[in-house]
C-alpha positions in Angstrom: -31.0 -98.4 -134.1 -33.7 -96.6 -132.2 -34.4 -97.6 -128.6 -38.1 -97.6 -129.2 -37.6 -100.3 -131.9 -35.6 -102.5 -129.5 -38.2 -102.0 -126.7 -41.0 -103.0 -129.1 -39.0 -106.0 -130.3 -38.4 -107.2 -126.7 -42.1 -106.6 -125.8 -43.3 -108.6 -128.8 -41.0 -111.5 -128.1 -42.1 -111.5 -124.4 -45.8 -111.5 -125.5 -45.3 -114.3 -128.0 -43.4 -116.3 -125.4 -46.2 -115.7 -122.8 -48.9 -116.8 -125.3 -47.0 -120.0 -126.1 -46.3 -120.7 -122.5 -50.0 -120.4 -121.6 -51.0 -122.6 -124.5 -48.5 -125.3 -123.4 -49.7 -125.0 -119.8 -53.4 -125.4 -121.0 -52.6 -128.6 -122.8 -50.6 -130.0 -119.8 -53.4 -129.1 -117.4 -56.0 -130.7 -119.7 -53.9 -133.9 -119.8 -53.8 -133.8 -116.0 -57.6 -133.4 -115.9 -58.0 -136.5 -118.1 -55.6 -138.5 -115.9 -57.5 -137.4 -112.7 -60.9 -138.1 -114.2 -62.9 -141.1 -113.1 -64.3 -142.4 -116.3 -64.0 -145.9 -117.8 -63.7 -146.3 -121.5 -65.3 -149.3 -123.1 -63.2 -150.2 -126.1 -63.2 -152.9 -128.8 -60.0 -154.0 -130.5 -60.2 -153.6 -134.2 -57.8 -156.5 -134.9 -59.2 -159.3 -132.8 -62.6 -157.8 -131.6 -61.9 -158.2 -127.9 -64.0 -155.9 -125.6 -62.2 -154.5 -122.6 -62.2 -151.4 -120.4 -59.5 -148.8 -120.1 -59.2 -146.1 -117.4 -58.8 -142.4 -117.9 -55.0 -142.4 -117.5 -54.6 -144.8 -120.5 -56.3 -142.2 -122.8 -53.2 -140.0 -122.4 -50.6 -142.7 -123.2 -51.1 -142.5 -126.9 -51.7 -139.6 -129.2 -52.6 -141.7 -132.2 -56.3 -141.6 -132.9 -58.7 -141.6 -135.8 -62.3 -140.5 -135.8 -65.4 -139.7 -137.9 -67.6 -137.0 -136.4 -70.5 -134.9 -137.3 -71.2 -131.5 -135.7 -74.5 -131.2 -133.8 -75.6 -127.6 -133.3 -78.0 -127.2 -130.4 -79.8 -124.2 -129.0 -79.1 -124.1 -125.3 -79.6 -121.2 -122.8 -80.0 -118.7 -125.6 -76.9 -119.7 -127.5 -76.0 -122.0 -130.4 -73.6 -124.7 -129.2 -71.7 -126.6 -131.8 -70.5 -129.9 -130.3 -69.0 -132.8 -132.2 -70.8 -136.1 -132.1 -68.6 -139.0 -132.9 -69.9 -141.8 -135.0 -66.5 -143.5 -134.8 -63.5 -142.9 -132.6 -60.5 -145.2 -132.3 -57.3 -144.8 -130.3 -54.2 -147.0 -129.8 -54.4 -149.0 -126.6 -52.6 -152.1 -125.3 -54.9 -155.0 -126.2 -54.9 -157.8 -123.6 -55.7 -160.4 -126.2 -53.3 -159.4 -129.0 -50.5 -158.3 -126.6 -49.7 -155.2 -128.7 -50.8 -151.6 -129.1 -53.6 -151.7 -131.5 -56.4 -149.4 -132.6 -59.4 -149.9 -130.5 -62.8 -148.3 -131.1 -64.0 -146.3 -128.0 -67.7 -147.3 -127.7 -68.7 -144.6 -125.2 -66.7 -141.6 -126.6 -69.7 -139.3 -126.7 -70.4 -139.8 -123.0 -66.7 -139.3 -122.1 -66.7 -136.1 -124.3 -69.7 -134.6 -122.5 -68.3 -135.6 -119.1 -65.0 -133.9 -119.8 -66.4 -130.8 -121.5 -67.1 -128.7 -118.4 -63.7 -129.2 -116.6 -61.8 -128.6 -119.9 -63.7 -125.4 -120.6 -63.0 -124.2 -117.0 -59.3 -124.9 -117.5 -59.4 -123.1 -120.9 -61.1 -120.0 -119.5 -58.6 -120.0 -116.6 -55.6 -120.1 -118.9 -57.1 -117.4 -121.1 -57.5 -115.2 -118.1 -53.9 -115.8 -117.1 -52.8 -115.1 -120.7 -54.8 -111.8 -120.7 -53.5 -110.6 -117.3 -49.9 -111.6 -118.1 -50.2 -109.8 -121.5 -51.5 -106.6 -119.8 -48.7 -106.8 -117.3 -46.1 -107.2 -120.0 -47.6 -104.2 -121.9 -47.7 -102.1 -118.7 -44.1 -102.9 -117.8 -42.8 -102.2 -121.4 -44.8 -98.9 -121.6 -42.6 -97.4 -118.9 -39.3 -97.5 -120.9 -41.2 -96.7 -124.0 -42.5 -93.5 -122.4 -39.0 -92.4 -121.6 -37.7 -93.4 -125.0 -40.5 -91.4 -126.7 -39.8 -88.4 -124.4 -36.1 -88.5 -125.3 -36.9 -88.8 -129.0 -39.3 -85.9 -128.8 -36.7 -83.8 -126.9 -34.1 -84.6 -129.6 -36.5 -83.7 -132.3 -37.3 -80.4 -130.6 -33.6 -79.6 -130.2 -33.0 -80.4 -133.9 -35.9 -78.2 -134.9 -34.6 -75.4 -132.8 -31.1 -75.7 -134.3 -32.5 -75.6 -137.8 -34.6 -72.6 -136.9 -31.5 -70.8 -135.6 -29.5 -71.7 -138.8 -32.4 -70.5 -140.9 -32.6 -67.3 -138.9 -28.9 -66.6 -139.2 -28.8 -67.3 -142.9 -31.7 -65.2 -144.0 -32.0 -62.4 -141.4 
């Protein structure tokens, strides 16, 4: 097996691992942003109809949600921005009246969405920059052994070419 193939394989595994790591870190950081946010969600239990408030940390406790949204495209600062507008968004919360985790409709989801858009975009751009810089560093580090492997392969090919030329010269001259 050629050394260049092994170097390429190791580089591709490292790059894939780095991209996955940055994606996981982005999701973890986004969850921390939601927990640290200072919004209050006004929710209505779908089972008993009780209205109650939940804090930002309770939004990250459950991953179960259901929604109906429409996209609103707006022209803002010279660019088209496609932002979802929720007509219905429900998430599982602990209902104080029922005493169980039930789906509750979040009544102010569009306000929460617009409030959390800027910090989430900032975090996303930050992790994209980390992903890019790390990827460039991995490529730079892997190009060093690749350079030497290419040089060795070229030298081997030149030696083989010279040997064949010598054999050709001896045979026909």
